[in-house]
C-alpha positions in Angstrom: 8.6 -19.1 -17.5 9.0 -16.8 -20.4 5.9 -14.8 -19.6 6.2 -11.1 -19.5 7.7 -8.5 -21.8 8.6 -9.4 -25.4 9.2 -7.3 -28.5 6.7 -7.1 -31.3 7.3 -6.0 -34.9 5.1 -5.7 -37.9 5.9 -7.5 -41.2 7.9 -4.6 -42.8 9.3 -3.4 -39.4 7.5 -0.1 -39.5 5.9 -0.8 -36.2 8.0 -2.0 -33.2 6.7 -2.1 -29.7 6.9 -4.0 -26.4 4.2 -6.7 -25.9 3.1 -8.8 -23.0 3.0 -12.6 -23.2 0.4 -14.2 -22.8 -1.2 -11.7 -25.2 -2.0 -10.8 -28.8 -1.1 -8.1 -31.3 -4.3 -6.1 -30.8 -4.0 -5.9 -27.0 -0.3 -4.9 -27.4 -1.2 -2.1 -29.8 -4.0 -1.0 -27.5 -1.8 -1.0 -24.4 0.7 1.3 -26.1 -2.1 3.7 -27.3 -1.4 2.9 -31.0 -5.0 2.0 -31.6 -8.3 2.8 -29.8 -10.5 0.3 -28.1 -11.0 -2.3 -30.9 -14.7 -2.6 -29.8 -15.3 1.2 -30.2 -17.8 2.0 -33.0 -16.6 0.7 -36.4 -13.1 -0.3 -35.3 -13.7 -4.0 -36.0 -13.6 -3.1 -39.7 -11.1 -0.2 -39.4 -8.5 -2.5 -37.8 -8.6 -5.3 -40.4 -5.0 -4.4 -41.3 -3.8 -5.8 -38.0 -4.9 -9.3 -38.8 -3.7 -9.1 -42.4 -0.1 -8.3 -41.5 2.5 -10.9 -40.4 3.8 -10.1 -36.9 6.9 -11.3 -35.1 7.3 -11.8 -31.3 10.9 -12.0 -30.0 12.9 -11.7 -26.8 16.3 -12.6 -25.4 16.6 -14.5 -22.1 19.4 -15.8 -19.9 19.3 -19.5 -19.2 18.7 -19.6 -15.4 20.5 -22.9 -14.9 23.8 -24.6 -15.8 23.0 -26.3 -19.2 25.6 -29.0 -18.7 23.7 -30.4 -15.7 20.5 -31.3 -17.6 20.0 -34.1 -20.1 17.0 -32.5 -21.8 15.7 -29.0 -22.2 12.4 -28.1 -23.9 10.8 -24.9 -25.0 7.1 -25.4 -24.4 4.2 -23.3 -25.7 0.8 -24.0 -24.1 -0.9 -22.0 -26.8 0.3 -20.3 -30.0 -2.3 -18.4 -32.0 -2.0 -19.7 -34.6 0.4 -20.1 -37.6 4.0 -19.5 -36.8 7.6 -20.4 -37.3 9.5 -20.9 -34.0 13.2 -20.1 -33.9 15.8 -20.0 -31.1 19.3 -18.6 -31.8 18.3 -18.4 -35.5 17.7 -22.2 -35.7 14.2 -23.1 -36.8 12.6 -25.5 -34.2 9.4 -26.1 -36.0 6.0 -24.6 -37.1 2.7 -24.3 -35.5 -0.7 -24.3 -37.2 -3.2 -25.2 -34.4 -4.2 -22.8 -31.6 -5.5 -25.7 -29.5 -2.3 -27.8 -29.3 0.5 -27.7 -26.8 3.9 -27.5 -28.6 7.1 -28.7 -27.1 10.4 -28.3 -28.9 13.7 -30.0 -27.9 16.3 -27.3 -27.5 18.9 -29.3 -25.7 21.5 -28.9 -28.5 20.8 -25.2 -29.3 20.3 -23.5 -26.0 23.1 -21.2 -24.8 23.7 -19.0 -21.8 22.0 -16.1 -23.6 19.3 -16.9 -26.1 17.2 -15.2 -28.7 13.8 -16.6 -29.3 11.5 -15.6 -32.2 7.9 -16.5 -33.1 7.2 -15.4 -36.7 3.5 -15.3 -37.3 1.7 -15.6 -40.6 -1.7 -13.9 -41.0 -4.4 -16.4 -40.1 -6.6 -14.9 -42.9 -4.0 -15.4 -45.7 -3.1 -18.9 -44.3 -6.7 -20.0 -44.3 -7.2 -18.7 -47.9 -4.1 -20.5 -49.0 -5.2 -23.8 -47.4 -8.5 -23.5 -49.1 -6.8 -22.8 -52.5 -4.7 -25.9 -52.1 -7.7 -28.1 -51.5 -8.3 -28.6 -55.2 -10.3 -31.8 -55.3 -13.6 -30.3 -54.1 -14.7 -27.2 -52.2 -15.3 -27.4 -48.4 -18.1 -24.9 -47.7 -19.0 -22.4 -46.5 -16.4 -20.2 -48.2 -17.3 -17.0 -46.4 -19.6 -15.8 -43.7 -22.8 -13.9 -44.7 -22.0 -10.2 -45.5 -23.9 -9.0 -42.5 -21.2 -10.5 -40.2 -18.4 -8.4 -41.8 -16.1 -11.3 -41.4 -13.2 -13.2 -43.0 -13.4 -16.3 -45.2 -12.3 -20.0 -44.8 -12.3 -20.2 -41.0 -12.9 -24.0 -41.5 -9.4 -24.4 -43.0 -7.5 -23.3 -39.9 -7.5 -24.8 -36.4 -8.3 -21.5 -34.7 -11.2 -20.1 -32.7 -13.9 -20.3 -35.5 -15.8 -17.2 -34.3 -12.6 -15.1 -34.5 -13.4 -14.8 -38.2 -16.9 -13.3 -37.2 -20.2 -14.8 -36.0 -23.8 -13.7 -35.9 -23.2 -12.3 -32.4 -19.5 -11.3 -32.7 -16.9 -9.3 -34.5 -14.1 -10.5 -36.8 -10.7 -10.2 -35.0 -8.5 -13.0 -36.2 -5.8 -12.5 -33.6 -2.1 -13.4 -33.6 -0.1 -14.0 -30.5 1.2 -16.2 -27.8 -2.1 -16.7 -26.0 -1.0 -19.0 -23.2 2.0 -19.7 -21.1 5.4 -20.3 -22.6 8.4 -21.7 -20.6 11.7 -23.5 -20.6 11.8 -26.9 -18.8 14.9 -28.9 -18.1 15.1 -32.4 -16.6 17.1 -35.5 -16.1 15.9 -39.1 -16.4 12.1 -38.5 -16.6 9.5 -35.8 -16.7 5.7 -35.8 -16.0 3.7 -34.3 -18.9 0.1 -35.2 -18.1 -1.5 -36.3 -14.9 -5.2 -37.2 -14.6 -7.7 -38.8 -12.3 -10.9 -40.6 -13.3 -13.4 -42.1 -10.8 -15.3 -45.3 -11.3 -18.0 -46.9 -9.2 -17.8 -50.7 -9.2 -21.3 -51.8 -8.7 -20.6 -55.5 -8.1 -18.5 -54.7 -5.0 -20.2 -51.3 -4.2 -16.8 -49.6 -4.1 -15.3 -46.5 -5.6 -12.0 -46.7 -7.4 -9.8 -44.0 -8.9 -7.8 -44.4 -12.1 -4.6 -42.4 -12.2 -3.0 -41.9 -15.5 0.5 -40.4 -15.7 2.2 -39.7 -19.0 6.0 -39.3 -18.9 8.9 -38.5 -21.1 11.6 -40.9 -20.1 15.1 -40.0 -21.4 17.1 -42.9 -20.0 18.2 -45.6 -22.4 16.8 -48.4 -20.3 13.5 -48.8 -18.4 13.2 -46.9 -15.1 11.8 -48.7 -12.1 10.3 -47.1 -9.1 7.4 -46.7 -6.7 4.3 -44.6 -6.7 2.7 -43.7 -3.4 -0.9 -42.5 -3.3 -2.5 -40.9 -0.2 -6.0 -39.6 0.3 -6.1 -38.8 4.0 -9.8 -38.0 4.4 -10.7 -41.4 2.8 -8.1 -43.3 4.8 -6.7 -44.6 1.5 -3.1 -45.2 1.0 -1.6 -47.4 -1.7 1.8 -48.2 -3.1 2.6 -49.4 -6.6 5.7 -50.7 -8.2 6.1 -49.3 -11.7 8.4 -49.5 -14.7 8.7 -46.7 -17.2 9.8 -47.5 -20.7 12.2 -45.1 -22.6 10.3 -42.5 -24.7 6.9 -41.0 -24.1 4.6 -43.5 -22.4 1.9 -43.7 -19.8 1.3 -45.7 -16.6 -2.2 -46.4 -15.4 -2.8 -47.2 -11.7 -6.1 -48.2 -10.1 -6.6 -47.0 -6.5 -9.3 -48.8 -4.6 -11.0 -46.4 -2.1 -11.1 -47.8 1.5 -14.5 -49.4 1.9 -14.9 -48.2 5.5 -14.7 -44.6 4.4 -17.8 -42.8 3.3 -17.3 -41.2 -0.1 -19.3 -38.0 -0.6 -19.9 -37.8 -4.4 -19.7 -34.6 -6.4 -23.2 -33.2 -7.2 -24.4 -30.6 -9.7 -25.6 -27.2 -8.3 -28.9 -27.6 -6.5 -28.5 -31.4 -6.0 -25.9 -31.7 -3.3 -22.3 -30.7 -2.4 -19.3 -30.4 -4.7 -17.0 -32.5 -2.4 -13.5 -33.0 -3.5 -10.7 -34.8 -1.6 -7.1 -33.7 -1.3 -4.7 -36.3 -2.6 -0.9 -36.6 -2.9 0.7 -38.8 -5.5 4.5 -39.3 -5.2 6.6 -40.8 -7.8 9.9 -42.2 -6.4 12.1 -43.5 -9.2 15.4 -45.3 -8.9 17.3 -42.4 -10.3 16.6 -40.6 -7.0 14.4 -37.9 -8.5 10.9 -37.7 -6.9 7.9 -35.9 -8.3 5.1 -35.0 -5.9 1.7 -34.2 -7.4 -1.0 -32.5 -5.3 -4.5 -32.8 -6.7 -8.2 -33.0 -5.9 -10.1 -36.2 -6.4 -13.8 -36.0 -7.2 -16.2 -38.9 -7.3 -19.2 -38.9 -9.6 -20.6 -41.1 -12.3 -22.4 -39.9 -15.5 -24.6 -41.8 -17.9 -26.4 -40.6 -21.0 -29.6 -42.6 -21.0 -31.0 -43.4 -24.5 -33.6 -46.1 -24.1 -37.2 -46.7 -25.3 -40.1 -45.0 -23.6 -43.5 -46.6 -23.0 -46.1 -45.0 -25.2 -43.6 -43.3 -27.4 -41.6 -44.0 -30.5 -37.9 -43.1 -30.4 -35.5 -43.0 -27.4 -35.0 -41.0 -24.2 -32.1 -38.6 -24.0 -31.2 -37.6 -20.4 -28.3 -37.6 -18.0 -28.0 -39.6 -14.8 -25.5 -38.3 -12.3 -24.5 -40.7 -9.5 -27.5 -42.8 -10.6 -30.0 -39.9 -10.3 -31.8 -38.5 -13.4 -31.1 -34.8 -13.5 -33.0 -32.2 -15.4 -30.3 -30.1 -17.1 -30.9 -26.3 -16.6 -28.6 -23.7 -18.1 -27.3 -22.0 -21.2 -24.6 -22.0 -23.8 -21.1 -20.5 -23.3 -19.2 -18.5 -25.9 -15.8 -16.9 -25.5 -15.9 -14.1 -23.0 -13.8 -11.8 -25.2 -12.3 -11.6 -28.7 -8.9 -11.2 -27.0 -8.4 -14.2 -24.7 -5.6 -12.5 -22.7 -8.3 -10.1 -21.4 -10.3 -13.0 -19.9 -9.2 -13.0 -16.3 -10.1 -15.4 -13.4 -12.3 -12.7 -12.0 -14.3 -12.3 -15.2 -14.8 -16.1 -15.4 -15.8 -16.3 -11.8 -18.3 -13.5 -12.2 -20.0 -15.0 -15.3 -20.0 -18.6 -13.9 -21.2 -17.5 -10.5 -24.0 -15.5 -12.2 -25.0 -18.8 -14.0 -25.1 -20.6 -10.6 -27.0 -17.7 -9.0 -29.7 -18.1 -11.6 -30.2 -21.7 -10.6 -28.3 -23.1 -13.5 -26.6 -26.5 -13.2 -25.1 -26.8 -16.7 -23.5 -24.9 -19.6 -22.6 -26.1 -23.0 -19.1 -24.9 -24.1 -20.0 -24.2 -27.7 -17.9 -25.6 -30.6 -17.1 -22.3 -32.4 -15.0 -20.8 -29.6 -12.1 -22.2 -27.6 -11.5 -25.0 -25.1 -11.7 -22.9 -22.0 -8.8 -22.2 -19.6 -8.1 -24.5 -16.7 -9.6 -21.9 -14.3 -12.9 -22.1 -16.1 -13.3 -25.8 -15.3 -11.9 -25.4 -11.8 -14.7 -22.9 -11.0 -17.3 -25.2 -12.5 -16.0 -28.1 -10.4 -16.2 -25.8 -7.3 -19.8 -24.4 -7.9 -21.4 -27.5 -9.5 -21.8 -26.4 -13.1 -21.9 -29.4 -15.4 -20.2 -28.9 -18.8 -21.3 -30.2 -22.1 -18.0 -29.9 -24.0 -18.1 -29.5 -27.7 -14.9 -30.0 -29.8 -14.1 -26.8 -31.7 -15.9 -27.4 -35.0 -19.0 -25.4 -35.8 -21.5 -24.7 -38.6 -19.2 -25.8 -41.4 -17.8 -28.7 -43.3 -14.1 -29.4 -42.7 -11.2 -30.9 -44.7 -9.8 -34.3 -43.9 -6.4 -34.4 -45.6 -3.7 -36.1 -43.7 -2.0 -33.0 -42.2 -5.3 -31.6 -41.0 -6.3 -34.9 -39.4 -3.0 -35.3 -37.7 -3.3 -31.8 -36.2 -6.8 -32.6 -35.0 -5.7 -35.8 -33.4 -3.0 -34.0 -31.5 -5.6 -31.4 -30.5 -8.1 -33.9 -29.2 -5.8 -36.0 -27.3 -4.2 -33.0 -25.7 -7.5 -31.4 -24.7 -9.0 -34.7 -23.4 -5.8 -35.4 -21.3 -5.9 -31.8 -20.0 -9.5 -31.8 -19.1 -10.7 -35.3 -18.2 -10.1 -35.0 -14.4 -12.8 -32.4 -14.1 -16.0 -33.8 -12.7 -17.9 -30.9 -14.2 -17.4 -32.2 -17.7 -20.3 -34.7 -18.3 -20.2 -35.1 -22.1 -17.9 -34.8 -25.1 -19.6 -33.7 -28.3 -17.9 -33.7 -31.7 -19.2 -30.6 -33.2 -21.9 -27.9 -33.4 -24.6 -28.4 -36.0 -22.5 -30.1 -38.7 -24.7 -33.2 -38.8 -27.6 -30.9 -39.4 -25.7 -28.9 -42.0 -25.3 -32.1 -44.1 -28.7 -33.5 -43.4 -30.6 -30.3 -44.2 -28.1 -29.4 -47.0 -27.3 -25.9 -45.7 -24.6 -25.4 -48.3 -26.7 -26.6 -51.4 -24.4 -29.5 -52.2 -25.6 -31.4 -55.3 -27.1 -34.8 -54.3 -24.5 -36.6 -56.4 -21.6 -35.1 -54.3 -23.2 -35.8 -50.9 -21.2 -39.0 -50.3 -17.8 -37.2 -50.3 -19.0 -35.0 -47.5 -20.6 -37.7 -45.5 -17.4 -39.7 -45.8 -15.3 -36.7 -44.5 -17.8 -36.3 -41.7 -17.4 -39.9 -40.5 -13.7 -39.7 -41.0 -13.3 -36.6 -38.8 -15.8 -37.1 -36.0 -16.0 -40.9 -35.8 -12.8 -42.5 -37.0 -10.6 -39.8 -35.5 -12.2 -37.8 -32.7 -14.5 -40.4 -31.3 -11.7 -43.1 -31.4 -9.3 -40.9 -29.5 -11.9 -39.8 -26.9 -12.9 -43.5 -26.2 -9.3 -44.5 -25.9 -8.4 -41.6 -23.6 -11.5 -41.4 -21.5 -14.0 -44.2 -20.8 -15.7 -42.3 -17.9 -18.1 -40.1 -19.8 -20.3 -40.3 -22.9 -19.5 -39.0 -26.4 -21.9 -37.8 -29.1 -20.8 -36.9 -32.6 -22.8 -33.7 -33.0 -25.4 -31.4 -31.6 -28.3 -31.5 -32.5 -28.2 -35.2 -33.1 -30.6 -38.2 -32.8 -28.0 -39.9 -30.7 -28.1 -43.7 -31.2 -30.5 -43.3 -34.0 -28.0 -41.1 -35.9 -25.4 -43.8 -35.3 -27.7 -46.4 -36.8 -28.3 -44.2 -39.9 -24.6 -44.0 -40.6 -24.0 -40.9 -38.3 -26.0 -38.5 -40.5 -29.7 -39.0 -39.6 -32.4 -37.9 -42.0 -33.7 -35.4 -39.6 -31.4 -34.5 -36.7 -34.2 -32.2 -35.3 -36.5 -35.2 -34.7 -38.2 -34.6 -31.3 -38.3 -38.4 -30.6 -34.5 -38.6 -30.3 -31.5 -36.8 -29.0 -31.3 -33.1 -28.6 -32.7 -30.2 -30.7 -31.8 -26.6 -31.6 -34.8 -24.5 -32.3 -35.2 -20.9 -33.4 -38.3 -19.1 -34.7 -38.5 -15.3 -35.0 -41.8 -15.0 -36.9 -44.3 -16.8 -34.6 -45.8 -15.3 -31.4 -43.2 -16.4 -28.9 -45.7 -16.2 -26.0 -47.5 -19.1 -27.5 -46.1 -22.4 -26.1 -47.6 -24.5 -28.9 -45.0 -23.3 -31.4 -42.2 -25.0 -29.5 -41.0 -28.5 -30.1 -41.8 -31.1 -27.5 -38.3 -32.4 -27.6 -36.3 -34.8 -25.4 -33.6 -32.2 -24.8 -33.5 -28.6 -25.9 -29.8 -27.7 -26.2 -30.2 -24.4 -28.1 -33.0 -22.0 -28.4 -33.4 -18.2 -27.9 -34.3 -14.7 -28.9 -32.2 -11.6 -29.3 -32.3 -8.4 -27.3 -30.2 -5.2 -27.0 -27.8 -4.7 -24.1 -28.5 -1.8 -21.8 -27.9 1.7 -23.0 -25.1 2.1 -20.5 -23.2 -0.9 -22.0 -23.6 0.5 -25.6 -22.7 4.0 -24.6 -19.1 3.0 -23.8 -18.4 2.1 -27.4 -20.5 4.6 -29.3 -21.0 8.3 -29.7 -24.2 10.5 -29.7 -25.1 10.1 -33.3 -25.2 6.3 -32.8 -27.9 6.4 -30.2 -30.9 5.4 -32.2 -32.2 2.0 -33.2 -31.8 2.6 -36.9 -28.4 4.4 -36.8 -25.5 3.1 -38.9 -23.9 2.0 -35.7 -27.0 0.0 -34.7 -27.0 -1.7 -38.0 -23.3 -2.3 -37.9 -23.4 -4.1 -34.5 -26.3 -6.4 -35.6 -24.6 -9.4 -37.2 -27.8 -11.5 -37.6 -29.7 -10.9 -40.9 -32.8 -8.8 -40.2 -32.2 -9.1 -36.5 -33.2 -5.6 -35.4 -36.4 -5.8 -37.4 -37.2 -9.3 -36.0 -36.9 -7.9 -32.5 -39.4 -5.1 -33.2 -41.8 -7.5 -34.8 -41.7 -9.8 -31.8 -42.1 -6.8 -29.4 -45.0 -5.6 -31.5 -47.0 -8.8 -30.9 -47.6 -7.8 -27.3 -46.3 -4.3 -26.6 -46.9 -0.9 -28.2 -43.7 0.3 -29.9 -42.1 3.5 -28.5 -43.2 6.7 -30.1 -41.2 9.3 -28.1 -40.1 12.4 -30.1 -36.9 12.5 -28.0 -34.5 10.1 -30.1 -32.4 9.0 -27.1 -35.5 8.2 -25.0 -36.9 6.3 -27.9 -33.7 4.3 -28.2 -33.7 3.5 -24.5 -37.4 2.6 -24.6 -36.7 0.2 -27.5 -33.8 -1.4 -25.7 -36.0 -1.9 -22.6 -38.8 -3.5 -24.7 -36.4 -5.9 -26.5 -35.1 -7.1 -23.1 -38.7 -7.5 -21.7 -39.7 -9.4 -24.9 -36.6 -11.6 -24.8 -37.2 -12.4 -21.1 -40.9 -13.3 -21.5 -40.3 -15.3 -24.6 -37.6 -17.5 -23.2 -39.5 -17.8 -20.0 -42.5 -19.2 -22.0 -40.3 -21.6 -23.9 -38.3 -22.8 -20.9 -41.3 -23.3 -18.7 -42.8 -25.4 -21.5 -39.7 -27.6 -21.5 -39.8 -27.9 -17.7 -43.5 -28.9 -17.5 -43.0 -31.4 -20.4 -40.5 -33.5 -18.4 -42.9 -36.1 -17.0 -45.5 -36.6 -19.7 -45.7 -38.0 -23.2 -48.3 -36.4 -25.5 -48.8 -38.0 -28.9 -45.4 -39.7 -28.5 -43.5 -36.6 -27.6 -42.2 -35.2 -24.3 -40.0 -36.4 -21.4 -38.0 -33.3 -22.0 -34.9 -33.5 -19.7 -32.8 -30.5 -20.6 -33.1 -26.8 -21.3 -30.0 -24.9 -22.4 -31.0 -21.6 -23.9 -28.8 -19.7 -26.3 -26.7 -17.9 -24.9 -25.2 -17.0 -21.5 -22.6 -14.4 -22.2 -21.5 -11.8 -24.7 -18.2 -11.4 -26.6 -18.7 -7.6 -27.1 -21.3 -4.8 -26.7 -24.0 -5.6 -29.3 -27.5 -7.0 -29.7 -27.4 -10.8 -29.2 -29.1 -13.7 -27.6 -27.1 -13.4 -24.4 -28.6 -13.0 -20.9 -25.4 -11.5 -19.5 -24.0 -8.4 -21.2 -20.3 -7.9 -22.0 -18.9 -7.0 -18.6 -21.3 -9.3 -16.8 -24.4 -7.1 -16.2 -27.6 -9.1 -16.0 -30.2 -8.5 -18.7 -33.9 -8.9 -17.7 -33.7 -12.4 -19.1 -31.1 -13.5 -16.6 -33.3 -12.3 -13.7 -36.2 -14.3 -15.3 -33.9 -17.3 -15.6 -33.3 -17.2 -11.8 -37.1 -17.8 -11.5 -37.9 -20.1 -14.4 -35.0 -22.3 -13.3 -36.0 -22.2 -9.7 -35.9 -25.6 -8.0 -39.6 -25.3 -7.1 -41.9 -23.5 -9.6 -45.6 -23.4 -10.6 -46.0 -23.0 -14.3 -49.2 -22.0 -16.1 -50.3 -22.5 -19.7 -53.6 -22.3 -21.6 -55.0 -24.9 -23.9 -58.3 -24.6 -25.7 -59.6 -22.0 -23.2 -58.5 -23.9 -20.1 -55.9 -22.7 -17.7 -53.6 -25.4 -16.3 -51.0 -25.0 -13.6 -48.2 -27.5 -13.1 -46.0 -27.9 -10.1 -42.4 -28.4 -11.2 -39.8 -29.7 -8.8 -36.1 -30.5 -8.9 -36.2 -31.3 -5.1 -35.3 -34.8 -4.0 -38.3 -35.4 -1.8 -42.1 -35.0 -2.3 -43.7 -31.9 -0.7 -47.2 -31.1 0.4 -47.7 -27.5 -0.5 -50.4 -24.8 -0.8 -51.0 -23.3 -4.2 -52.1 -19.7 -4.0 -53.7 -18.0 -7.0 -54.6 -14.2 -7.1 -56.4 -12.5 -9.9 -55.9 -8.7 -10.2 -57.6 -6.2 -12.4 -55.0 -4.1 -14.1 -56.4 -1.0 -12.4 -56.2 -2.1 -8.7 -53.5 -3.2 -6.3 -56.0 -5.2 -4.3 -56.7 -8.6 -5.9 -60.4 -9.2 -7.1 -60.2 -12.8 -5.9 -57.8 -15.2 -4.4 -57.8 -18.9 -4.1 -55.8 -21.3 -1.9 -55.6 -24.9 -2.8 -54.1 -26.9 0.2 -52.4 -30.3 0.3 -51.1 -30.1 -3.2 -48.5 -32.9 -3.5 -45.5 -32.0 -5.7 -43.6 -35.2 -6.5 -39.8 -35.0 -6.3 -38.0 -34.3 -9.6 -41.1 -34.2 -11.8 -43.8 -31.9 -13.2 -47.3 -32.6 -12.0 -50.7 -31.0 -12.9 -52.0 -29.2 -9.8 -54.8 -26.9 -11.0 -57.2 -26.8 -13.9 -60.1 -24.3 -14.7 -61.7 -22.9 -17.8 -60.7 -19.2 -18.3 -64.4 -18.4 -18.6 -65.2 -19.9 -15.2 -62.2 -18.2 -13.6 -63.3 -14.8 -15.0 -66.9 -15.3 -13.9 -65.8 -16.3 -10.4 -63.7 -13.2 -10.2 -66.4 -10.6 -10.8 -65.9 -7.9 -13.4 -63.0 -9.6 -15.0 -62.3 -9.9 -18.7 -59.3 -11.3 -20.4 -58.1 -7.7 -21.2 -58.8 -6.3 -17.7 -57.2 -9.0 -15.5 -54.0 -10.9 -14.8 -53.4 -14.1 -12.9 -50.5 -14.5 -10.4 -49.7 -17.7 -8.5 -47.1 -19.3 -6.2 -46.4 -22.2 -3.9 -45.9 -22.1 -0.2 -44.9 -24.9 2.2 -43.7 -25.7 5.6 -40.6 -24.1 7.2 -40.3 -21.3 4.7 -40.3 -23.4 1.5 -41.6 -21.1 -1.2 -41.5 -20.8 -5.0 -41.1 -17.6 -6.9 -44.3 -15.8 -7.8 -45.3 -16.5 -11.4 -47.8 -14.8 -13.7 -50.0 -15.6 -16.6 -51.2 -12.9 -19.0 -54.7 -13.4 -20.3 -54.2 -11.0 -23.3 -51.4 -9.0 -24.9 -50.3 -6.1 -22.8 -50.9 -3.7 -25.6 -54.6 -4.6 -25.3 -54.7 -4.4 -21.5 -57.6 -2.4 -20.2 -57.3 -0.3 -17.0 -53.5 -0.4 -16.9 -52.4 3.0 -15.7 -49.0 4.6 -15.6 -47.6 3.8 -12.1 -45.6 6.3 -10.0 -42.6 4.2 -9.0 -40.3 5.4 -6.2 -37.4 3.8 -4.3 -35.4 4.6 -1.2 -32.0 3.0 -0.8 -30.4 1.9 2.5 -27.3 -0.1 3.3 -27.3 -3.3 5.3 -23.9 -4.9 5.9 -22.4 -5.2 2.4 -25.6 -5.1 0.4 -28.1 -2.4 -0.4 -31.9 -2.5 0.0 -34.1 -0.8 -2.5 -37.5 -0.2 -0.9 -39.9 0.2 -3.8 -43.4 1.7 -3.8 -45.9 1.9 -6.6 -49.3 3.6 -7.0 -50.6 1.0 -9.5 -49.9 -2.4 -10.9 -46.7 -2.2 -12.9 -45.5 -4.8 -15.4 -41.8 -5.4 -16.1 -40.5 -3.1 -13.4 -36.8 -2.6 -14.2 -34.2 -1.2 -11.8 -31.0 0.1 -13.4 -28.0 1.6 -11.7 -26.0 2.5 -14.8 -22.4 1.5 -14.8 -22.3 0.5 -11.1 -21.3 -3.1 -11.1 -23.6 -5.6 -9.3 -26.9 -7.4 -9.5 -30.3 -7.2 -8.0 -32.2 -10.0 -6.2 -35.0 -9.6 -8.6 -35.8 -7.4 -11.7 -38.2 -7.1 -14.5 -41.0 -8.3 -12.3 -44.7 -7.7 -12.3 -45.4 -5.5 -9.3 -48.9 -6.2 -7.9 -48.3 -5.0 -4.4 -47.8 -1.5 -3.1 -44.4 -2.2 -1.6 -41.5 -4.5 -2.5 -37.9 -4.8 -1.2 -35.2 -5.6 -3.7 -31.6 -6.3 -2.6 -28.6 -5.0 -4.6 -25.4 -7.1 -4.4 -22.5 -4.9 -5.4 -19.5 -6.3 -7.3 -17.4 -3.3 -6.4 -17.4 -0.6 -3.7 -20.3 1.8 -4.0 -22.5 3.9 -1.7 -26.2 4.8 -1.0 -25.6 8.2 -2.6 -24.0 6.8 -5.8 -26.8 4.2 -6.2 -29.6 6.8 -5.6 -28.0 9.1 -8.2 -27.6 6.4 -10.8 -31.0 4.7 -10.3 -33.6 4.7 -13.1 -36.9 2.9 -12.6 -38.9 1.8 -15.6 -42.1 -0.1 -16.1 -44.1 -0.8 -19.2 -46.2 2.3 -19.3 -43.1 4.6 -18.9 -42.4 3.7 -22.6 -44.0 6.5 -24.5 
């Protein structure tokens, strides 16, 4: 490995410093104290000069083996970011222009005992601009991001993380560096480059088989014969194959039939079963006497994307069957966890992904404007049952299709599919993010006469290149060309459908910042909601780390600078204003903190309303719409400390939305909605068996902790994996039954209880805006903290009903068992799970308790 310390110099040699590989220029400068935290205040703009310069990485190394004993020596880069000339001992080996490709250079004839290796980078910004200038025939929009994003132009002309040129939730840091492993490899006879396992279930014989694909570089002049031994001890499966490897780069494909007398436990998504994997050894014993032993884990699962007609509805279904079982997809969208990929450690990935699983998610969409994630990301998803919808890295733009560009993309796609296809967590390949919609809805104001050029480019890139490679490399999982898409209907319409947002087909993305987001009727009754969301601000504590005192107001220059979505800060206040009173405190910092709290409460309640609507729409068709089988809100995580759609802040802290997600994605949940003055409650279940349960409903006046009336409905049957109506009453009847209640003075709470401790979270339905609530008093909240084993118990008390009770322990890392809840009982215990050592004293000191009426 050539990881470790390299030397880094700027274009004119005025800056020279040591740099770590894997790494990038920004983190190297930061580590040496030559720049501040790039995320501090306005540094994203102040440090533009770094990306505009051309930097060079270099180092010398001693060859750790006798060169004469090896027939072939390669210099391998797993990831170069992005445009560079590679030299060894002053001989140019080649050039790189794609961050997502693995580059291997033959250095057999140039390697010496002591070597000097150089990677001369060219600014990604100037390269992209140059590529765009050279594309003379017609423009490929968009040229530049909107000014509010403070970004760089022509990201679509470079095969690099698209959002590194800025996005509506992230900064512009077009990095340069060696962002993955780099190494020297030497071998004789033959060398294994890729190794993958793909499971298939053969229905006719009711047997699992495993396809092994091994791609070799064979450097002998004649074919190499040998044996391959496969052993999966737990499944009593052993097989021996005779193989012949042809000279050059080529693959062998072996089919292993799993012993029929062994019970294969399939891999299941989180919440549906275990994530069983089987240890397996594959040994290649070739005639040259060299043997390669490969240890891997074999997983067994099938995936189908079902698009078929639905009785009583035009269009087609769009849902996933895993191991033959339809699964309602619950989760979010993943963006890069940092602008500087070398800062994304295994621990950071684990924390974010575990937080997704802990919120009852079973899926994430790896969005197409970021990066193909590191191996560890997919390993963790395999382990904890998070299904991955994997986009290829194209987003919100049109792309060129000249020969060089297409060749680069082909290399990228085949490398990534080979690298990733063994992961059971990946259930779908998707060609791009929103590019079908961009053409269909004419985002870039293309004159109608020129449309054909762009449609032709689209089909060329995503269908004739990407789809062809994916289908050739991986027949085990579905492929769609874009998201949103009408799926098979888009294909029928020549890959660009008239309206990719049609609710009768495929998946939809939906955003609306002007309507009342507590009103479920504004949401599309779609087959699959793959993007939807609302912004909020991260907690004060997260913002504080990258700002100074004069920044701590909602309208400061800093607050405007961090908001990369046009009009975003005002949109949040307008949404908050629908149902809450806006903060009026004369203390500016309190007013800022109050506003942050309200944006988080608003975001949580809005996405709760929308997600619950998608969940209760899974089993029914209304006016031809429904059978919604997926809800992936935008977005899970943050790339820096800023207002965004995320439910996890930069650093992993849970926003109120993430706590709400834990409930609205619960496997068993009662959901209420109102239609024409009638209150309906549905029982939603992801459980595999039917349950007879009791529905409990309690109505409270805002002014009293004792409910004014309660109702228990016994023997409610909740069907497995469906949404069923379990309660219906006109609001007027309900208010009459519960004396002295009006819409403004009362609130409804409800939950499901069953045998042997089976219970849903408590849910609530507001009968009016909280700003109109009558009788709501400011509660005195208090908490005492105690330790139990390695967790902490917060025993809360309240003097009155308290909506949106939020516990915050500042910068102490960890999460609560519940947060942002409606407190209708005098006492409640909340558990704190620390992510780092802490103490009762520290927690007590850091704790702030806020509920709605604490906002002045």
